[in-house]
C-alpha positions as CSV (number, residue, x, y, z in Angstrom):
1,X,-115.5,12.0,-2.6
2,X,-117.4,9.7,-0.2
3,X,-116.9,9.3,3.3
4,X,-114.6,6.3,3.2
5,X,-112.5,7.8,0.8
6,X,-112.4,11.3,2.6
7,X,-111.3,9.2,6.0
8,X,-108.5,7.8,4.0
9,X,-107.3,11.2,2.4
10,X,-107.3,12.7,6.0
11,X,-105.5,9.9,7.9
12,X,-102.9,10.1,5.4
13,X,-102.4,13.7,6.0
14,X,-102.8,13.1,9.6
15,X,-99.9,10.7,9.4
16,X,-97.5,12.6,7.0
17,X,-98.0,15.5,9.5
18,X,-96.8,13.4,12.2
19,X,-94.0,12.1,10.4
20,X,-92.3,15.4,9.6
21,X,-93.3,16.8,12.9
22,X,-91.2,14.0,14.6
23,X,-88.4,13.5,12.1
24,X,-88.6,16.6,9.9
25,X,-89.0,15.0,7.0
26,X,-90.9,11.7,5.1
27,X,-94.1,13.5,4.6
28,X,-94.2,12.8,1.0
29,X,-93.6,8.8,1.0
30,X,-96.3,8.6,3.8
31,X,-99.1,10.4,2.1
32,X,-98.4,9.3,-1.4
33,X,-98.5,5.5,-0.5
34,X,-102.3,6.2,0.0
35,X,-103.0,9.5,-2.1
36,X,-102.0,8.1,-5.3
37,X,-104.8,5.2,-5.0
38,X,-107.7,7.9,-4.2
39,X,-106.7,11.2,-6.1
40,X,-104.7,12.1,-9.1
41,X,-101.1,12.0,-9.3
42,X,-100.9,15.5,-10.2
43,X,-103.1,16.6,-7.0
44,X,-100.8,14.4,-4.9
45,X,-97.8,16.3,-6.1
46,X,-99.3,19.9,-5.5
47,X,-100.9,18.8,-2.3
48,X,-97.6,17.7,-1.1
49,X,-95.9,20.8,-2.2
50,X,-98.2,22.9,-0.3
51,X,-98.5,21.1,2.8
52,X,-94.6,21.1,2.4
53,X,-94.5,24.3,3.0
54,X,-96.5,24.5,6.1
55,X,-94.6,21.4,7.6
56,X,-91.1,23.0,6.7
57,X,-92.0,26.7,7.5
58,X,-93.3,25.3,11.0
59,X,-90.4,23.4,11.8
60,X,-88.1,26.2,10.6
61,X,-89.9,28.6,13.3
62,X,-90.0,26.3,15.8
63,X,-86.3,25.8,15.7
64,X,-85.2,29.2,15.1
65,X,-83.0,29.3,18.2
66,X,-80.8,26.7,17.1
67,X,-81.1,28.3,13.2
68,X,-77.6,29.5,12.0
69,X,-78.1,31.2,8.5
70,X,-74.3,31.2,8.0
71,X,-74.3,27.4,8.3
72,X,-77.5,27.0,5.8
73,X,-76.6,29.5,3.6
74,X,-73.8,27.6,1.5
75,X,-76.5,24.5,1.7
76,X,-79.1,26.6,0.0
77,X,-77.0,28.4,-2.7
78,X,-75.3,24.9,-3.8
79,X,-78.9,24.0,-4.1
80,X,-80.1,26.5,-6.1
81,X,-77.3,26.1,-8.5
82,X,-77.8,22.2,-8.4
83,X,-81.8,21.9,-9.3
84,X,-81.6,23.7,-12.6
85,X,-78.5,21.4,-13.5
86,X,-80.5,18.1,-12.3
87,X,-83.3,19.4,-14.5
88,X,-81.2,19.7,-17.7
89,X,-80.0,16.3,-16.7
90,X,-83.4,14.7,-17.4
91,X,-83.0,15.0,-20.9
92,X,-80.0,12.4,-20.7
93,X,-80.9,10.3,-18.0
94,X,-83.6,8.1,-16.5
95,X,-84.8,9.3,-13.3
96,X,-86.5,5.7,-12.7
97,X,-82.9,4.2,-12.7
98,X,-81.6,7.1,-10.7
99,X,-84.2,6.7,-7.8
100,X,-83.5,2.7,-8.1
101,X,-79.6,3.6,-7.2
102,X,-80.4,6.1,-4.5
103,X,-82.6,3.4,-2.9
104,X,-80.2,1.0,-3.0
105,X,-77.4,3.5,-1.5
106,X,-80.3,4.5,1.5
107,X,-81.0,1.0,2.4
108,X,-77.0,0.3,2.5
109,X,-76.4,3.6,4.5
110,X,-78.9,3.0,7.1
111,X,-78.2,-0.5,7.7
112,X,-74.6,0.1,8.3
113,X,-75.4,3.0,10.4
114,X,-77.9,1.5,12.3
115,X,-75.3,-1.3,13.3
116,X,-72.6,1.0,14.4
117,X,-72.0,4.1,16.9
118,X,-72.8,7.2,15.9
119,X,-70.7,9.5,14.0
120,X,-68.2,11.7,15.8
121,X,-69.0,15.6,15.0
122,X,-66.8,16.9,12.5
123,X,-65.9,20.3,11.2
124,X,-65.7,20.9,7.8
125,X,-65.4,24.0,5.5
126,X,-67.9,26.2,3.4
127,X,-66.7,24.6,0.3
128,X,-67.8,21.1,1.3
129,X,-71.2,21.9,2.7
130,X,-71.6,23.8,-0.8
131,X,-70.8,21.1,-2.7
132,X,-73.4,18.8,-0.5
133,X,-76.1,21.6,-1.4
134,X,-75.1,21.2,-4.9
135,X,-75.3,17.4,-5.1
136,X,-78.4,18.0,-3.2
137,X,-79.9,20.3,-5.7
138,X,-78.8,18.0,-8.7
139,X,-80.7,14.9,-6.9
140,X,-84.0,17.3,-6.4
141,X,-83.9,18.7,-10.0
142,X,-83.4,15.1,-11.6
143,X,-85.5,12.8,-9.4
144,X,-87.7,15.2,-7.0
145,X,-86.0,13.9,-4.1
146,X,-84.4,16.9,-2.8
147,X,-83.5,16.3,1.0
148,X,-82.0,12.7,1.2
149,X,-78.4,14.0,0.5
150,X,-78.5,16.9,3.2
151,X,-80.5,14.4,5.8
152,X,-77.8,11.9,5.5
153,X,-75.0,14.6,5.7
154,X,-76.2,16.2,9.0
155,X,-76.1,12.6,10.2
156,X,-72.5,12.1,9.0
157,X,-71.7,15.6,10.6
158,X,-72.3,14.0,14.2
159,X,-74.7,17.0,14.9
160,X,-77.5,17.4,17.7
161,X,-81.1,16.6,16.5
162,X,-82.0,20.6,16.7
163,X,-78.9,21.1,14.6
164,X,-79.5,18.8,12.1
165,X,-83.2,19.5,11.5
166,X,-82.1,23.6,11.8
167,X,-80.1,22.7,8.6
168,X,-81.8,20.2,6.4
169,X,-85.4,21.8,7.2
170,X,-84.6,25.1,5.6
171,X,-83.0,23.3,2.6
172,X,-86.2,20.9,1.8
173,X,-88.4,24.3,2.4
174,X,-86.3,26.1,-0.3
175,X,-87.0,23.0,-2.5
176,X,-90.5,23.0,-1.9
177,X,-91.0,26.8,-2.5
178,X,-89.5,25.9,-5.9
179,X,-91.7,23.0,-6.6
180,X,-94.8,25.3,-5.5
181,X,-93.7,28.2,-8.3
182,X,-93.1,25.4,-10.8
183,X,-96.5,23.9,-10.1
184,X,-98.1,27.3,-10.1
185,X,-96.7,28.4,-13.5
186,X,-97.6,25.1,-15.0
187,X,-101.4,25.8,-13.9
188,X,-101.2,22.4,-11.9
189,X,-103.3,24.1,-9.2
190,X,-106.8,23.9,-9.9
191,X,-109.9,24.7,-7.6
192,X,-110.4,20.9,-6.9
193,X,-106.9,20.7,-5.6
194,X,-107.4,23.7,-3.2
195,X,-110.5,22.2,-1.7
196,X,-108.5,19.2,-1.2
197,X,-105.9,21.5,0.6
198,X,-108.3,22.9,3.1
199,X,-109.9,19.9,3.9
200,X,-107.1,18.2,4.7
201,X,-104.9,21.2,6.3
202,X,-106.5,20.4,9.9
203,X,-105.5,16.6,10.2
204,X,-102.1,17.8,8.7
205,X,-101.8,20.2,11.5
206,X,-102.7,18.1,13.9
207,X,-100.3,15.3,13.1
208,X,-97.6,18.3,12.9
209,X,-98.3,19.5,16.6
210,X,-98.7,15.7,17.9
211,X,-95.1,14.8,16.0
212,X,-93.2,18.0,17.4
213,X,-94.5,17.0,20.6
214,X,-93.1,13.4,20.7
215,X,-89.9,14.8,19.0
216,X,-89.3,17.2,22.2
217,X,-89.0,13.7,24.1
218,X,-86.4,12.6,21.8
219,X,-82.7,12.3,23.0
220,X,-80.2,12.6,20.1
221,X,-79.4,8.8,20.1
222,X,-82.9,8.0,19.6
223,X,-83.6,10.7,17.1
224,X,-80.9,9.3,15.2
225,X,-82.7,5.7,14.9
226,X,-85.8,7.4,13.9
227,X,-84.4,9.0,11.0
228,X,-82.2,6.1,10.0
229,X,-85.3,3.8,10.2
230,X,-87.4,6.3,8.3
231,X,-84.3,6.6,5.4
232,X,-84.6,2.6,5.5
233,X,-88.3,2.6,4.7
234,X,-87.6,5.4,2.2
235,X,-85.1,3.1,0.3
236,X,-87.4,0.1,0.2
237,X,-90.1,2.1,-1.1
238,X,-88.3,3.9,-3.7
239,X,-86.7,0.6,-5.0
240,X,-90.4,-1.0,-4.6
241,X,-92.0,1.9,-6.7
242,X,-89.3,1.9,-9.3
243,X,-89.5,-1.5,-9.8
244,X,-93.0,-1.4,-10.6
245,X,-92.5,1.6,-12.8
246,X,-89.5,-0.1,-14.7
247,X,-91.5,-3.2,-15.6
248,X,-94.4,-1.3,-16.9
249,X,-92.2,0.9,-18.7
250,X,-90.4,-2.2,-20.3
251,X,-93.2,-4.6,-21.1
252,X,-93.9,-4.0,-25.0
253,X,-97.2,-3.9,-25.9
254,X,-98.8,-3.3,-22.2
255,X,-101.9,-1.1,-22.4
256,X,-103.2,0.0,-19.0
257,X,-106.1,1.6,-17.5
258,X,-106.5,3.8,-14.1
259,X,-109.5,4.9,-12.4
260,X,-109.1,8.0,-10.2
261,X,-111.6,8.5,-7.7
262,X,-112.6,12.1,-7.3
263,X,-116.0,13.1,-6.0
264,X,-118.6,11.2,-8.2
265,X,-116.2,11.3,-11.0
266,X,-114.2,8.7,-12.4
267,X,-111.8,9.6,-15.0
268,X,-110.4,6.5,-17.3
269,X,-106.9,6.5,-18.6
270,X,-106.7,4.1,-21.7
271,X,-103.0,4.0,-22.7
272,X,-99.6,3.6,-21.3
273,X,-98.3,7.1,-22.4
274,X,-101.1,8.7,-20.5
275,X,-100.0,6.9,-17.1
276,X,-96.3,7.4,-17.7
277,X,-97.0,11.3,-18.9
278,X,-98.9,11.8,-15.4
279,X,-96.5,9.4,-13.3
280,X,-93.5,11.7,-15.1
281,X,-95.0,15.0,-13.6
282,X,-95.3,13.5,-10.2
283,X,-91.6,12.2,-10.4
284,X,-90.2,15.7,-11.7
285,X,-92.1,17.6,-9.1
286,X,-91.4,15.5,-6.1
287,X,-94.4,13.4,-5.3
288,X,-92.3,11.1,-3.2
289,X,-90.4,13.9,-2.0
290,X,-89.2,13.4,1.8
291,X,-90.7,16.3,3.4
């Protein structure tokens, strides 16, 4: 990896850490926009999962005083039940179309919420929270997006910024742990990936620290707007990514090549099937996961 590519890699890691420190999610969207052009999709996925353990774990620790496990538990339990079901649904549903639908819904919700006052706090039962956790898990298992539903739900509950992050960050952390375990079992974590992890960790932690410093200066109303803007950007990114993916998959007779820059080696992929398999792995393990 030459100096320029390394600089891009570290810059993306810093921005991803900052986004996670500021809002508690969206690291995956930030870094994958750059990393997928300079390292392999599997490496991108593995790094997002590994760094997600750091960003979400640090966020949970920083917000430990606001953490109420009795509130969080239904979401986590529901999610652990929903993730396997979502994985099973992969054999029946095309995750590309699901992501496209999620992107449209995120845009509609974000624009609507930015145009109206914040929701008033509502107290709902454990059953409702468990149901949302279940749906969040199904979407995560199906598309690799384990945080959108829970983040939107926390906004709709009208909670303070600390209360929101003290709920959705432990839930996302659980999802990251499941992804990391799956990648380890699949043998996707290589020595080269570990080297990249070590290289990028200082930049990520610096961005994470700065993001949390900025987060401490935000009021609840400003934090709400930051989250909504990030959700809007995530929805737009999902639609753009899935449009390219669907166009590629639906175009007959297309043969593409892709060069992956890593060190001095350039790996050329000569068929659509190879590219599709690699991107499917990213989609299933959460390359665009909002961490």
